[in-house]
Structure formats: structure tokens, C-alpha cells
Residue frames as a rotation matrix with the C-alpha (Angstrom) as fourth column:
MET 1
0.570 0.822 0.000 0.00
0.822 -0.570 0.000 0.00
0.000 0.000 -1.000 0.00
ASN 2
0.530 -0.440 -0.725 2.72
0.100 -0.816 0.569 2.43
-0.842 -0.374 -0.389 1.03
THR 3
-0.554 -0.770 0.317 4.75
0.378 0.107 0.920 1.50
-0.742 0.629 0.232 -2.04
SER 4
-0.142 0.611 0.779 1.74
0.986 0.019 0.165 2.14
0.086 0.791 -0.605 -4.26
VAL 5
0.818 0.450 -0.357 1.16
0.511 -0.854 0.095 5.56
-0.262 -0.260 -0.929 -2.69
ARG 6
0.118 -0.865 -0.488 4.85
0.045 -0.487 0.872 6.48
-0.992 -0.125 -0.018 -3.03
ASN 7
-0.616 -0.338 0.711 4.85
0.659 0.274 0.701 5.43
-0.432 0.900 0.054 -6.69
SER 8
0.310 0.823 0.475 1.74
0.937 -0.350 -0.005 7.44
0.162 0.447 -0.880 -7.36
GLY 9
0.742 -0.077 -0.666 3.30
0.271 -0.874 0.403 10.44
-0.614 -0.480 -0.627 -5.59
ARG 10
-0.331 -0.941 -0.073 6.43
0.209 -0.148 0.967 10.21
-0.920 0.304 0.246 -7.71
LEU 11
-0.438 0.231 0.869 4.39
0.897 0.174 0.406 10.02
-0.058 0.957 -0.284 -10.91
ILE 12
0.675 0.738 0.011 2.30
0.737 -0.675 0.018 13.04
0.021 -0.004 -1.000 -9.92
ALA 13
0.471 -0.585 -0.660 5.42
0.104 -0.706 0.700 15.03
-0.876 -0.398 -0.272 -9.00
ALA 14
-0.583 -0.705 0.405 7.08
0.452 0.133 0.882 14.10
-0.675 0.697 0.241 -12.30
ALA 15
-0.049 0.671 0.740 3.95
0.988 -0.075 0.133 15.12
0.145 0.738 -0.659 -14.20
LEU 16
0.835 0.362 -0.414 3.81
0.463 -0.870 0.172 18.47
-0.297 -0.336 -0.894 -12.40
ARG 17
0.010 -0.912 -0.409 7.51
0.091 -0.407 0.909 19.11
-0.996 -0.046 0.079 -13.11
ALA 18
-0.616 -0.194 0.763 6.99
0.725 0.239 0.646 18.25
-0.307 0.952 -0.007 -16.77
LEU 19
0.417 0.856 0.306 3.96
0.902 -0.432 -0.021 20.54
0.115 0.285 -0.952 -16.89
LEU 20
0.697 -0.199 -0.689 5.95
0.204 -0.866 0.457 23.40
-0.687 -0.459 -0.563 -15.35
VAL 21
-0.372 -0.928 -0.006 8.94
0.196 -0.084 0.977 22.93
-0.908 0.362 0.213 -17.65
LEU 22
-0.492 0.231 0.840 6.83
0.869 0.193 0.456 22.63
-0.057 0.954 -0.295 -20.80
THR 23
0.650 0.751 -0.119 4.74
0.751 -0.658 -0.055 25.65
-0.120 -0.054 -0.991 -19.78
VAL 24
0.416 -0.578 -0.703 7.86
0.012 -0.769 0.639 27.78
-0.909 -0.274 -0.313 -19.35
VAL 25
-0.614 -0.748 0.254 9.54
0.223 0.145 0.964 26.51
-0.757 0.648 0.078 -22.52
CYS 26
-0.595 0.414 0.690 6.54
0.801 0.228 0.554 26.35
0.072 0.881 -0.467 -24.88
GLY 27
0.438 0.898 0.029 4.38
0.883 -0.437 0.173 29.05
0.168 -0.050 -0.985 -23.36
LEU 28
0.830 -0.167 -0.532 7.03
0.120 -0.878 0.463 31.65
-0.544 -0.448 -0.709 -22.50
LEU 29
-0.077 -0.985 -0.156 10.55
-0.051 -0.152 0.987 31.09
-0.996 0.084 -0.038 -23.84
TYR 30
-0.480 -0.110 0.870 9.60
0.770 0.422 0.478 29.85
-0.420 0.900 -0.117 -27.33
PRO 31
0.571 0.719 0.395 7.05
0.820 -0.522 -0.236 32.63
0.036 0.459 -0.888 -28.07
LEU 32
0.741 -0.352 -0.571 9.50
-0.046 -0.876 0.480 35.25
-0.669 -0.329 -0.666 -26.79
ALA 33
-0.319 -0.919 0.230 12.29
0.165 0.185 0.969 33.82
-0.933 0.347 0.092 -28.95
VAL 34
-0.231 0.303 0.925 10.12
0.960 0.226 0.166 33.68
-0.158 0.926 -0.343 -32.08
THR 35
0.817 0.575 -0.039 8.78
0.568 -0.816 -0.109 37.19
-0.094 0.067 -0.993 -31.47
GLY 36
0.452 -0.728 -0.516 12.28
-0.081 -0.609 0.789 38.53
-0.889 -0.314 -0.334 -30.88
VAL 37
-0.524 -0.644 0.557 13.67
0.465 0.331 0.821 36.96
-0.713 0.690 0.126 -34.07
ALA 38
0.089 0.655 0.750 10.69
0.996 -0.076 -0.051 38.18
0.024 0.752 -0.659 -36.11
GLN 39
0.907 0.268 -0.326 10.95
0.314 -0.944 0.100 41.73
-0.281 -0.193 -0.940 -34.75
GLY 40
0.180 -0.935 -0.306 14.69
-0.064 -0.321 0.945 41.76
-0.982 -0.150 -0.118 -35.32
LEU 41
-0.712 -0.536 0.453 14.75
0.328 0.316 0.890 40.36
-0.621 0.782 -0.050 -38.85
PHE 42
-0.668 0.554 0.497 11.29
0.555 -0.074 0.829 41.13
0.496 0.829 -0.258 -40.28
PRO 43
-0.835 0.328 -0.441 9.72
0.262 -0.469 -0.844 43.94
-0.483 -0.820 0.306 -38.19
GLY 44
-0.668 0.605 -0.434 7.38
-0.739 -0.610 0.286 45.09
-0.092 0.512 0.854 -40.96
LYS 45
-0.352 0.520 -0.779 5.96
-0.323 0.713 0.622 41.65
0.879 0.470 -0.083 -41.67
ALA 46
-0.733 0.029 -0.680 5.83
0.568 0.575 -0.588 40.73
0.374 -0.818 -0.438 -37.99
ASN 47
-0.787 0.420 -0.451 3.65
0.087 -0.648 -0.756 43.78
-0.610 -0.635 0.474 -37.30
GLY 48
0.100 0.952 0.291 1.13
0.448 0.218 -0.867 42.98
-0.888 0.217 -0.405 -40.03
SER 49
-0.551 -0.376 0.745 2.73
0.830 -0.158 0.534 44.61
-0.083 0.913 0.400 -43.09
GLU 50
0.322 0.718 -0.617 1.16
0.669 -0.634 -0.388 47.92
-0.670 -0.288 -0.685 -42.15
ILE 51
-0.282 -0.308 0.909 0.99
0.859 -0.502 0.097 50.79
0.427 0.808 0.406 -44.63
GLU 52
-0.115 0.160 -0.980 1.16
0.707 -0.680 -0.194 54.37
-0.697 -0.716 -0.035 -43.37
ALA 53
-0.230 0.068 0.971 -0.06
0.768 -0.601 0.224 57.59
0.598 0.797 0.086 -44.95
ASP 54
0.140 0.222 0.965 0.03
-0.187 -0.951 0.246 61.06
0.972 -0.215 -0.092 -43.43
GLY 55
-0.591 -0.562 0.578 1.58
-0.641 -0.107 -0.760 59.65
0.489 -0.820 -0.298 -40.28
LYS 56
-0.100 0.587 0.803 -1.08
-0.826 0.401 -0.396 57.05
-0.555 -0.703 0.444 -39.54
VAL 57
-0.879 -0.183 0.441 -1.71
0.000 0.924 0.382 53.42
-0.478 0.335 -0.812 -40.42
VAL 58
-0.272 0.798 -0.538 -4.24
-0.919 -0.381 -0.101 53.11
-0.285 0.467 0.837 -43.24
GLY 59
0.801 0.584 -0.132 -4.20
-0.598 0.768 -0.227 49.35
-0.031 0.261 0.965 -43.73
SER 60
0.094 -0.736 0.671 -2.15
-0.234 0.639 0.733 46.29
-0.968 -0.225 -0.112 -44.47
SER 61
-0.326 -0.297 -0.897 -0.54
-0.926 -0.089 0.366 45.31
-0.189 0.951 -0.246 -47.75
LEU 62
-0.994 -0.094 0.048 -1.93
-0.089 0.991 0.101 41.81
-0.057 0.096 -0.994 -47.17
ILE 63
-0.387 0.922 0.002 -5.64
0.699 0.294 -0.652 42.69
-0.601 -0.251 -0.759 -46.92
GLY 64
-0.647 0.200 0.736 -7.73
0.611 -0.442 0.657 44.27
0.457 0.875 0.163 -49.66
GLN 65
-0.630 0.468 -0.620 -9.88
0.272 -0.615 -0.740 47.33
-0.727 -0.635 0.260 -49.06
SER 66
0.091 0.723 0.685 -12.93
0.996 -0.069 -0.059 48.83
0.004 0.687 -0.726 -50.70
TYR 67
-0.896 -0.314 -0.313 -12.98
0.300 -0.949 0.093 52.41
-0.327 -0.010 0.945 -51.98
LEU 68
-0.255 0.932 0.256 -16.60
0.927 0.160 0.340 53.45
0.276 0.324 -0.905 -51.79
LEU 69
-0.589 0.216 0.779 -18.58
-0.137 -0.976 0.167 56.67
0.796 -0.008 0.605 -51.65
PRO 70
-0.924 0.324 0.203 -20.60
-0.206 0.027 -0.978 57.36
-0.322 -0.946 0.042 -48.48
LYS 71
-0.561 0.797 0.224 -24.12
0.827 0.553 0.103 55.98
-0.042 0.243 -0.969 -48.52
MET 72
-0.648 0.444 0.618 -26.83
-0.043 -0.832 0.552 58.40
0.760 0.332 0.559 -49.60
ASN 73
0.445 0.766 0.464 -29.00
-0.660 -0.069 0.748 56.90
0.605 -0.640 0.475 -46.86
PRO 74
-0.563 -0.816 0.132 -26.84
-0.683 0.369 -0.630 55.46
0.466 -0.445 -0.765 -44.05
ASP 75
-0.397 0.485 0.779 -29.86
-0.703 0.385 -0.598 53.76
-0.590 -0.785 0.188 -42.49
ASP 76
0.649 0.645 -0.403 -30.71
-0.747 0.439 -0.500 51.76
-0.146 0.625 0.767 -45.61
PRO 77
0.018 -0.694 0.720 -29.02
-0.381 0.661 0.647 48.32
-0.925 -0.285 -0.253 -45.40
ASP 78
0.373 0.225 0.900 -30.11
0.601 0.681 -0.419 47.45
-0.707 0.697 0.119 -48.95
GLU 79
0.852 -0.096 -0.515 -28.53
-0.373 -0.800 -0.469 50.46
-0.367 0.592 -0.718 -50.65
ALA 80
0.783 -0.573 0.243 -25.96
0.613 0.642 -0.461 49.25
0.108 0.510 0.853 -53.16
PRO 81
0.269 -0.769 -0.579 -22.41
0.378 -0.469 0.798 50.48
-0.886 -0.434 0.165 -52.54
ARG 82
0.987 0.014 0.161 -21.03
0.152 -0.428 -0.891 52.95
0.057 0.903 -0.425 -55.09
PRO 83
0.249 -0.967 -0.048 -17.32
0.965 0.244 0.098 52.93
-0.083 -0.071 0.994 -55.96
ASP 84
0.655 -0.204 -0.728 -15.34
-0.040 -0.971 0.236 56.13
-0.755 -0.125 -0.644 -55.50
LEU 85
0.832 -0.201 0.517 -13.96
0.552 0.384 -0.740 56.44
-0.050 0.901 0.430 -59.01
LYS 86
0.749 -0.657 0.087 -11.08
-0.649 -0.754 -0.102 58.69
0.132 0.020 -0.991 -57.99
TRP 87
-0.013 -0.763 0.647 -9.25
-0.827 0.372 0.422 55.59
-0.562 -0.530 -0.635 -56.84
PHE 88
-0.564 -0.218 -0.796 -8.08
-0.614 0.755 0.229 52.35
0.551 0.618 -0.560 -58.36
GLN 89
0.374 0.825 0.424 -10.67
-0.926 0.304 0.225 49.73
0.057 -0.477 0.877 -57.51
PRO 90
-0.602 -0.580 0.549 -9.92
-0.649 0.756 0.087 46.23
-0.465 -0.304 -0.831 -56.15
ARG 91
-0.883 0.315 -0.349 -11.44
0.023 0.771 0.637 42.93
0.469 0.554 -0.688 -57.15
PRO 92
0.088 0.965 0.247 -15.13
-0.608 -0.144 0.781 42.35
0.789 -0.219 0.574 -56.33
SER 93
-0.923 -0.337 0.184 -15.90
-0.343 0.509 -0.789 40.68
0.173 -0.792 -0.586 -53.02
ASN 94
-0.116 0.977 -0.179 -19.29
-0.730 0.038 0.682 39.10
0.673 0.209 0.709 -53.67
GLY 95
-0.079 0.069 -0.995 -18.52
0.274 0.961 0.045 36.16
0.959 -0.269 -0.094 -51.41
LEU 96
-0.924 -0.365 -0.112 -18.35
0.206 -0.229 -0.951 38.27
0.322 -0.902 0.287 -48.26
GLY 97
0.118 0.970 -0.212 -21.33
0.772 0.045 0.634 38.39
0.625 -0.238 -0.744 -45.97
SER 98
0.081 -0.044 0.996 -22.01
-0.403 -0.915 -0.007 40.82
0.912 -0.400 -0.091 -43.16
ASN 99
-0.860 -0.434 -0.269 -21.12
0.097 0.378 -0.921 40.49
0.501 -0.818 -0.283 -39.49
SER 100
0.036 0.951 0.308 -24.44
-0.543 -0.240 0.805 39.61
0.839 -0.196 0.507 -37.93
VAL 101
0.163 -0.029 -0.986 -23.10
0.546 0.835 0.066 37.30
0.822 -0.549 0.152 -35.22
ASN 102
0.160 -0.190 -0.969 -21.56
0.926 -0.312 0.214 39.88
-0.342 -0.931 0.126 -32.91
THR 103
0.491 0.134 0.861 -22.25
0.644 -0.721 -0.255 43.43
0.587 0.680 -0.440 -34.03
GLN 104
0.879 -0.263 -0.397 -20.21
0.196 -0.559 0.805 44.82
-0.434 -0.786 -0.440 -31.13
TYR 105
-0.111 -0.993 -0.038 -17.15
0.137 -0.053 0.989 44.35
-0.984 0.104 0.141 -33.32
SER 106
0.635 0.185 -0.750 -16.43
-0.663 -0.369 -0.652 45.58
-0.398 0.911 -0.111 -36.83
LEU 107
0.113 -0.572 0.813 -15.15
0.023 0.819 0.573 42.35
-0.993 -0.046 0.105 -38.32
ILE 108
-0.165 -0.218 -0.962 -13.58
-0.969 -0.145 0.199 41.71
-0.183 0.965 -0.187 -41.72
LEU 109
0.466 0.424 0.777 -15.19
-0.301 0.901 -0.311 38.57
-0.832 -0.089 0.547 -43.09
SER 110
-0.496 -0.694 -0.522 -13.46
-0.795 0.122 0.594 36.29
-0.349 0.710 -0.612 -45.53
GLY 111
-0.135 0.445 0.885 -14.98
0.110 0.894 -0.433 33.84
-0.985 0.039 -0.170 -47.96
ALA 112
-0.983 -0.173 -0.063 -15.70
-0.060 -0.023 0.998 32.89
-0.174 0.985 0.013 -51.56
THR 113
-0.360 0.904 -0.232 -19.00
-0.928 -0.320 0.193 32.82
0.100 0.285 0.953 -53.44
ASN 114
-0.712 0.021 0.702 -19.08
-0.209 0.948 -0.240 28.99
-0.671 -0.318 -0.670 -53.35
ARG 115
0.485 0.861 -0.153 -21.01
-0.390 0.056 -0.919 29.02
-0.783 0.505 0.363 -56.63
ALA 116
0.003 -0.447 0.894 -20.27
0.614 0.707 0.351 26.81
-0.790 0.548 0.277 -59.61
GLY 117
-0.846 -0.461 -0.270 -19.33
0.077 -0.606 0.792 28.25
-0.528 0.649 0.548 -62.98
ASN 118
-0.747 0.632 0.209 -22.80
0.347 0.101 0.933 27.46
0.568 0.769 -0.294 -64.37
ASN 119
-0.376 0.612 -0.695 -24.64
0.834 -0.103 -0.541 29.08
-0.403 -0.784 -0.473 -61.44
THR 120
0.162 0.529 0.833 -27.15
0.863 -0.485 0.140 31.56
0.478 0.697 -0.535 -62.85
GLU 121
0.932 0.176 -0.316 -26.65
0.330 -0.771 0.544 34.06
-0.148 -0.612 -0.777 -60.03
LEU 122
0.106 -0.975 -0.195 -22.86
0.365 -0.145 0.920 34.03
-0.925 -0.169 0.340 -60.50
ILE 123
-0.362 -0.198 0.911 -23.24
0.929 -0.004 0.369 34.44
-0.069 0.980 0.185 -64.26
GLN 124
0.597 0.658 0.460 -25.48
0.663 -0.727 0.179 37.46
0.452 0.198 -0.870 -63.70
TRP 125
0.732 -0.419 -0.537 -23.00
0.276 -0.538 0.796 38.94
-0.622 -0.731 -0.279 -61.22
VAL 126
-0.295 -0.920 0.258 -20.24
0.614 0.025 0.789 38.66
-0.732 0.391 0.558 -63.82
LYS 127
-0.133 0.328 0.935 -22.39
0.933 -0.278 0.230 40.23
0.335 0.903 -0.269 -66.55
ASP 128
0.865 0.502 0.012 -23.42
0.457 -0.797 0.396 43.11
0.208 -0.337 -0.918 -64.29
ALA 129
0.483 -0.762 -0.431 -19.85
0.308 -0.313 0.899 43.62
-0.819 -0.567 0.083 -63.09
LYS 130
-0.404 -0.641 0.653 -18.50
0.836 0.030 0.547 43.70
-0.370 0.767 0.524 -66.65
ALA 131
0.256 0.588 0.767 -21.10
0.802 -0.572 0.171 46.26
0.540 0.571 -0.618 -67.70
ALA 132
0.947 0.090 -0.307 -20.24
0.278 -0.708 0.650 48.42
-0.159 -0.701 -0.695 -64.68
VAL 133
0.097 -0.989 -0.107 -16.49
0.507 -0.043 0.861 48.19
-0.856 -0.138 0.498 -65.36
VAL 134
-0.342 -0.164 0.925 -17.00
0.934 -0.169 0.316 49.24
0.104 0.972 0.211 -68.99
LYS 135
0.573 0.669 0.474 -19.25
0.596 -0.737 0.320 52.15
0.563 0.099 -0.820 -67.99
ASP 136
0.886 -0.184 -0.425 -17.16
0.288 -0.499 0.817 53.38
-0.362 -0.847 -0.389 -65.06
ASN 137
0.059 -0.996 -0.061 -13.82
0.401 -0.033 0.915 53.27
-0.914 -0.079 0.398 -66.86
SER 138
-0.018 -0.002 1.000 -14.86
0.987 -0.158 0.017 54.76
0.158 0.987 0.004 -70.19
THR 139
-0.203 -0.114 -0.973 -13.97
0.403 -0.915 0.023 58.44
-0.893 -0.387 0.231 -70.53
ALA 140
0.645 0.483 -0.592 -14.60
-0.247 -0.602 -0.760 61.07
-0.723 0.636 -0.269 -73.20
GLY 141
0.302 -0.623 -0.722 -11.36
-0.953 -0.212 -0.216 60.21
-0.019 0.753 -0.658 -74.95
HIS 142
-0.789 -0.595 -0.157 -11.08
-0.588 0.804 -0.093 56.51
0.182 0.019 -0.983 -74.11
ARG 143
0.323 0.944 -0.061 -13.71
-0.920 0.329 0.214 53.85
0.222 -0.013 0.975 -74.65
VAL 144
-0.615 -0.464 0.637 -13.37
-0.642 0.764 -0.065 50.55
-0.457 -0.449 -0.768 -72.81
LYS 145
-0.127 0.531 -0.838 -14.52
-0.766 0.483 0.423 47.50
0.630 0.696 0.346 -74.77
PRO 146
0.735 0.467 0.491 -16.07
-0.674 0.575 0.463 44.47
-0.067 -0.672 0.738 -73.02
SER 147
0.833 -0.460 -0.307 -13.26
0.278 0.829 -0.486 42.35
0.478 0.320 0.818 -74.45
ASP 148
-0.029 -0.876 0.481 -10.75
-0.240 -0.461 -0.854 44.54
0.970 -0.141 -0.197 -72.57
VAL 149
0.407 0.282 0.869 -12.13
-0.873 -0.161 0.461 43.52
0.270 -0.946 0.180 -69.16
PRO 150
-0.568 -0.675 -0.471 -9.89
-0.468 0.735 -0.490 40.95
0.677 -0.058 -0.733 -67.41
ALA 151
-0.027 0.599 -0.800 -11.27
0.355 0.754 0.552 38.15
0.934 -0.269 -0.233 -65.26
ASP 152
-0.523 -0.226 -0.822 -10.16
0.839 0.031 -0.543 39.65
0.148 -0.974 0.173 -61.94
ALA 153
-0.951 0.231 0.206 -12.23
-0.232 -0.973 0.018 42.77
0.205 -0.031 0.978 -62.63
VAL 154
-0.126 0.989 -0.073 -15.47
-0.802 -0.058 0.595 40.79
0.584 0.134 0.800 -62.43
THR 155
0.515 0.268 -0.814 -14.68
0.164 0.902 0.400 37.87
0.841 -0.339 0.421 -60.10
SER 156
0.661 -0.269 0.700 -13.70
-0.741 -0.380 0.554 37.75
0.117 -0.885 -0.450 -56.46
SER 157
-0.389 -0.858 -0.336 -10.77
-0.662 0.514 -0.545 35.80
0.640 0.010 -0.768 -55.08
GLY 158
-0.194 0.282 -0.940 -11.08
0.356 0.913 0.200 32.74
0.914 -0.295 -0.278 -52.88
SER 159
-0.607 -0.095 -0.789 -10.82
0.795 -0.102 -0.599 34.86
-0.024 -0.990 0.137 -49.72
GLY 160
0.518 0.773 0.366 -12.59
0.785 -0.600 0.156 37.97
0.340 0.207 -0.917 -51.00
LEU 161
0.868 -0.253 -0.428 -9.77
0.114 -0.736 0.667 40.00
-0.484 -0.627 -0.610 -49.44
ASP 162
0.280 -0.800 0.530 -7.14
0.957 0.275 -0.091 39.86
-0.073 0.533 0.843 -52.21
PRO 163
0.335 -0.191 -0.923 -5.04
0.266 -0.920 0.287 43.05
-0.904 -0.341 -0.257 -51.96
HIS 164
-0.668 -0.718 -0.195 -3.81
-0.051 -0.218 0.975 42.75
-0.742 0.661 0.109 -55.55
ILE 165
0.691 0.719 -0.079 -5.20
-0.179 0.064 -0.982 43.20
-0.701 0.692 0.173 -59.03
SER 166
0.287 -0.577 0.764 -3.66
0.861 0.506 0.058 42.21
-0.420 0.641 0.642 -62.34
PRO 167
-0.661 -0.573 -0.484 -1.62
0.256 -0.778 0.573 44.75
-0.705 0.255 0.661 -64.33
ALA 168
-0.772 0.429 0.469 -4.30
0.512 -0.018 0.859 44.44
0.376 0.903 -0.206 -67.03
TYR 169
0.291 0.920 -0.263 -7.05
0.914 -0.186 0.361 45.58
0.283 -0.345 -0.895 -64.63
ALA 170
0.068 -0.347 -0.935 -4.87
0.577 -0.751 0.321 48.42
-0.814 -0.562 0.149 -63.35
GLU 171
-0.895 -0.429 0.119 -4.15
0.316 -0.424 0.849 49.48
-0.314 0.797 0.515 -66.96
LEU 172
-0.354 0.850 0.391 -7.87
0.796 0.054 0.603 49.48
0.491 0.524 -0.695 -67.72
GLN 173
0.508 0.609 -0.609 -8.50
0.856 -0.433 0.281 51.98
-0.092 -0.664 -0.742 -64.89
ILE 174
-0.448 -0.852 -0.269 -5.69
0.828 -0.509 0.234 54.43
-0.336 -0.118 0.934 -65.77
HIS 175
-0.678 0.178 0.713 -7.69
0.403 -0.721 0.563 56.81
0.615 0.669 0.417 -68.00
ARG 176
0.417 0.909 0.002 -10.56
0.436 -0.202 0.877 57.10
0.798 -0.365 -0.480 -65.52
VAL 177
0.458 -0.320 -0.829 -8.25
0.859 -0.083 0.506 57.69
-0.231 -0.944 0.236 -62.54
ALA 178
-0.653 -0.747 0.127 -6.21
0.748 -0.610 0.261 60.27
-0.117 0.266 0.957 -64.48
GLU 179
-0.383 0.591 0.710 -9.35
0.328 -0.631 0.703 62.15
0.864 0.502 0.047 -65.49
ARG 180
0.621 0.716 -0.318 -10.89
0.521 -0.074 0.851 62.12
0.586 -0.694 -0.419 -62.01
ASN 181
0.487 -0.519 -0.703 -7.67
0.728 -0.204 0.655 63.37
-0.483 -0.830 0.278 -60.40
GLU 182
0.989 -0.061 -0.131 -6.74
-0.125 -0.821 -0.556 65.80
-0.073 0.567 -0.821 -63.20
LEU 183
0.162 -0.966 0.203 -3.44
-0.312 0.145 0.939 64.03
-0.936 -0.215 -0.278 -63.82
PRO 184
-0.058 -0.257 -0.965 -1.65
-0.998 0.016 0.056 63.18
0.001 0.966 -0.257 -67.08
VAL 185
0.881 0.453 -0.139 -2.42
-0.463 0.884 -0.056 59.65
0.098 0.114 0.989 -68.26
GLU 186
0.389 -0.804 -0.450 1.26
0.015 0.493 -0.870 58.81
0.921 0.331 0.204 -68.69
ARG 187
-0.440 -0.539 0.719 2.03
-0.700 -0.295 -0.650 59.89
0.562 -0.789 -0.247 -65.15
VAL 188
0.316 0.632 0.708 -0.66
-0.898 0.439 0.009 57.58
-0.305 -0.639 0.706 -63.76
ARG 189
0.893 -0.044 -0.448 0.59
-0.201 0.852 -0.484 54.80
0.403 0.522 0.751 -66.03
GLY 190
-0.102 -0.995 0.013 4.04
-0.318 0.020 -0.948 55.33
0.943 -0.100 -0.318 -64.53
LEU 191
-0.204 0.117 0.972 2.58
-0.979 -0.019 -0.203 54.87
-0.005 -0.993 0.118 -61.04
VAL 192
0.815 0.561 0.143 1.08
-0.552 0.828 -0.100 51.54
-0.175 0.003 0.985 -62.08
LYS 193
0.589 -0.667 -0.456 4.37
-0.077 0.516 -0.853 50.42
0.804 0.538 0.252 -63.57
ASP 194
-0.346 -0.772 0.534 6.25
-0.619 -0.240 -0.748 51.38
0.705 -0.589 -0.395 -60.38
HIS 195
-0.241 0.344 0.907 3.80
-0.912 0.239 -0.333 49.37
-0.331 -0.908 0.256 -58.26
THR 196
0.736 0.433 -0.521 3.73
-0.610 0.757 -0.233 46.27
0.294 0.490 0.821 -60.44
SER 197
-0.012 -0.703 0.711 5.44
-0.783 0.449 0.430 43.29
-0.621 -0.552 -0.556 -58.85
GLY 198
-0.162 -0.137 -0.977 6.69
-0.863 0.500 0.073 40.42
0.478 0.855 -0.200 -60.97
ARG 199
0.686 0.385 -0.618 6.46
-0.161 0.908 0.387 36.69
0.710 -0.166 0.685 -60.35
ILE 200
0.693 -0.433 0.576 8.05
-0.631 0.022 0.775 35.44
-0.349 -0.901 -0.258 -57.13
LEU 201
-0.010 -0.840 0.543 11.50
-0.106 0.541 0.835 34.04
-0.994 -0.049 -0.094 -57.93
GLY 202
-0.630 -0.292 -0.720 10.69
-0.651 -0.307 0.694 34.70
-0.423 0.906 0.003 -61.56
PHE 203
-0.796 0.297 -0.528 8.25
-0.243 0.642 0.727 31.81
0.555 0.707 -0.439 -62.02
ILE 204
-0.687 0.572 -0.449 5.81
0.726 0.516 -0.454 31.58
-0.028 -0.638 -0.770 -59.08
GLY 205
-0.030 0.798 -0.602 2.43
0.546 -0.491 -0.679 33.28
-0.837 -0.349 -0.421 -59.38
GLU 206
0.267 0.230 0.936 1.49
0.929 -0.319 -0.187 36.13
0.255 0.920 -0.298 -61.70
PRO 207
-0.810 -0.467 0.354 2.48
0.394 -0.882 -0.259 39.82
0.433 -0.070 0.899 -61.98
ARG 208
0.177 0.881 -0.440 0.33
0.945 -0.028 0.324 41.88
0.273 -0.473 -0.838 -59.63
VAL 209
-0.481 -0.209 0.851 -0.40
0.064 -0.977 -0.203 45.39
0.874 -0.044 0.484 -58.40
ASN 210
-0.544 0.277 -0.792 -1.09
0.839 0.162 -0.520 46.18
-0.016 -0.947 -0.321 -54.73
VAL 211
0.125 0.726 0.676 -4.15
0.694 -0.551 0.464 48.45
0.709 0.411 -0.573 -54.78
LEU 212
0.842 0.214 -0.496 -3.66
0.529 -0.512 0.677 50.08
-0.109 -0.832 -0.544 -51.36
GLU 213
-0.060 -0.947 -0.316 -0.01
0.632 -0.281 0.722 50.92
-0.773 -0.156 0.615 -51.99
LEU 214
-0.553 -0.094 0.828 -0.92
0.805 -0.313 0.503 52.30
0.212 0.945 0.249 -55.42
ASN 215
0.420 0.820 0.389 -3.74
0.640 -0.572 0.513 54.48
0.643 0.034 -0.765 -54.05
VAL 216
0.613 -0.292 -0.734 -1.56
0.601 -0.430 0.673 55.84
-0.513 -0.854 -0.088 -51.24
THR 217
-0.519 -0.855 0.030 0.99
0.620 -0.352 0.702 57.00
-0.589 0.382 0.712 -53.82
LEU 218
-0.324 0.505 0.800 -1.79
0.794 -0.315 0.519 58.32
0.514 0.804 -0.299 -56.06
LYS 219
0.714 0.623 -0.320 -3.13
0.689 -0.543 0.480 60.42
0.125 -0.563 -0.817 -53.19
LYS 220
0.136 -0.767 -0.628 0.31
0.522 -0.483 0.703 61.95
-0.842 -0.423 0.334 -52.63
LEU 221
-0.729 -0.440 0.524 0.69
0.656 -0.231 0.719 62.71
-0.195 0.868 0.457 -56.33
ALA 222
0.054 0.834 0.549 -2.79
0.796 -0.369 0.480 64.24
0.603 0.411 -0.684 -56.62
GLY 223
0.718 0.181 -0.672 -2.09
0.634 -0.567 0.525 66.36
-0.286 -0.803 -0.522 -53.53
GLU 224
-0.278 -0.917 -0.286 1.16
0.569 -0.397 0.720 67.63
-0.774 0.037 0.632 -55.01
THR 225
-0.671 0.022 0.741 -0.49
0.713 -0.256 0.653 68.69
0.204 0.966 0.156 -58.26
THR 226
0.333 0.887 0.320 -3.30
0.665 -0.462 0.587 70.60
0.668 0.018 -0.744 -56.50
ARG 227
0.264 -0.300 -0.917 -1.03
0.862 -0.352 0.364 72.28
-0.432 -0.887 0.165 -53.95
PRO 228
0.982 0.126 0.137 -0.67
0.175 -0.877 -0.447 76.05
0.064 0.463 -0.884 -54.60
């Protein structure tokens, strides 16, 4: 009996020591070490790849944003959002729902449409989006043709939060953005070129343009041209 109790006591003590050691190592030392290395070598990425403008954080280069005009009736939940055409627009985000679970927090939801390619609702979304892209991006001196509209202009990404658009979609928006901001077309085209990233390691992925980074630079340029 006494031997059994002593053995049980030793096992419990060993378990408690293991719990203490693992708690310190895995719950304290390891997180501190990883955080320290990340902050030392990759501080920008470790802090969320934040983008600053005018001395304040305006977003992350990893998460897409919408550039919309204020609602005409803020109390109308069914009012369709209207894009602010001064800015380069991101991909659609039709797959995203609204935060109705806990309205205490302003959450960013992520998700795809989960609709097949032959889904009638998805087909209508694409048709409506293409018509809107053609209309919004056509100017007095530049007419956009439906055949000019790339796929990412009318379809959302798997997450709905893609921060990038294709160079083709950015190119399609240049004339409209230049006109709305009273900038030369070639100057806006130069901005797009400067913010176009190539394939990772030369062969992974596709060329892309980060919309938030591009719009931050566009805002600076438009401010410089209007400054007395």
C-alpha cells in the first residue's frame, strides 16, 4: 500500500515538473524567442505589413480594401455600394457576408462565393460587373470595350480579401483615374508600372499590383499637383 502511494506520488510530482517545464519553454521562452527573431529580422511583416499615410496606419498590404462613396442613406441596409472612381478599384468581393453574429465588433469577413461556374446568379454577377467596369472606366477620350475587361475585374478571389489586381485591370483603370484626379495619363501609367510586382523568384504566381499601396501613392501625387 505504502509503495503504491509512493509510486503514485512520484508520478504526480514528475507530471507536475513536466507541466511546469513545458509551460515555461513552450508558453514563455519559445514565443519570446520567435517574437524577438521576427521583430529583429522582419519587423514590418511581424507587425502585419502595415501601410502608413500622413503619419497614420491606413491598412495592411496583405488585406484588400474597398474604396466606396458614403451611402446616400446610411440607415438603408439594402442600398448598393457605389465605388469612389477617384481611386483604383480592387477585385469584387461578392462572397463576403455581413457580421451579424456579434455586431459589437467591426469584423472583416473572408470567404468565396461557393457558386459553380454554371450558377445563374454568379453568371449574372459577372455580366453586371463587366457592364459596370466598362461604364465606369470609359472616358470622353477613351472607350473601354467588353473584351478589354480581365477576369479579376469581375470575379472575387477565394478569400474575397485579395489586396492585388492584375496589371491588365490596373491598366484598364488608368484613363478614368487620371481624369478624375486631373493628372496626365502617362504619369498615372508610370505609377502603375512602379507598383507592379513580378512573379516570385521569376516563375511563381502572376504579376500583380497592390491596390492600397498604389492608391496611397496616387493620393500623394494628386495632392502635389493641387497644392498652390
